[in-house]
N, C-alpha and C positions, 0 to 999 in steps of 0.2 A: 822635362827630365827629372826623375825622382832621385833623391838623396837618401843614402842609407843612414841610419841612426849613427853609425861609426864616423860617417863624414859629417854630420851635424856635430857632433861632440868635439870635433876638431877645431870648430870656430869659437874662439874664446871672446865672449861678449861680457863686459864688465860695466859696472856702475862706476862713475867718476865724476868729480866736481870742477866745474869751469872756475879756474882762478884767476885768468886773464883772457882779455879778448881785445884784439887789435885790427886796425884795418889792413887789408893785404893788397894794396893798390897795384902790385904786379901781377896779380891773378887774371887770367883771361875773362872770367866771368867773376862778379861782384862776390866777394868771400872775405871771412874774418880768419886770423890766425888765432886759434885757441890754445890755452895752455891748461891742461887738465890733470888734477890729482886723482890717482888710482889706487892711493893708499901705500903701506909702507911695501907690500909685496911686489907691487908693479912699479910704484913711483910716479914721477911727473912725466906725461907724455904731451906732444905737440900735434896739433891737427889743423888743417885748412878745412873750412866748412862754408859752403854756399847758402847761408842763411840770412842773408841781409834783408831780403823782402819782408820777413816776419819778425825778426830780432834786432834789438838795438844792442850795441855792445854792454852798456851798463846794465840791462837787464838780464844778460848772460851770466854776470858774475854771481859765484855761489849757487848757480843752477846746477842741479844733477840731471847728467845724461847717461845713456848707453852708449858704448862704442865698442868695436871690434878691436882687441889689442894684439892679435897675433898674426896679422898681415904683415908682409914685408914693408919697411920703409918705403916713402914714395917722395922724389925729388919733386917739388913744383916751383919752378924758378929757382930762387934761391934759398927757398925754405924747405925743409925736410918734415913731411908729414909722418908721424909714428904711430898714428891709429886712425881708424875710420869712425867718425861719429854717425850714429844711425838716426834716420828720420824718414818719415812718409813723404813722398812726393806728389804735390797737388797737380791738378790739371794744367795751371800755369808755371810749373816748374819750382814753385815755391815749397820749401823743405819745412816739415813740421817735427821738431825734434822728439825722440823716444826718450822719456823719463819715467822713473818712479813715482808713484802716487803720495809716498811719504819718504821723508828725509831718512836714508839708510846710509849704512857704513861704505865708505869708498872701497871699491875693489871687489865688492861682492860679485859674483858670477851669476850670469843670467842661464837660467836651465829650461 
């Protein structure tokens, strides 16, 4: 199915910096609870991410990522996920985060 340009423009992908990463033992699959700073316009958002195969919590702090910020919130157990962190999924289900090559301003939109 092809998307129209207008459909694509509705997806709001933004750059954010992970400021906190915690274990998420209640998740069905191994995951972290992330707190991400998207700058003054969007603010702080939380997300659950199944990225434990490739990333340690301490390595995620201050890492910039790309996330969709205009999906509806999603309840995951007792945790409310407020954005979708984007990554490429490997053959074994391991996720490789999408991130900018250079440190840039939080909140910048991906075009």
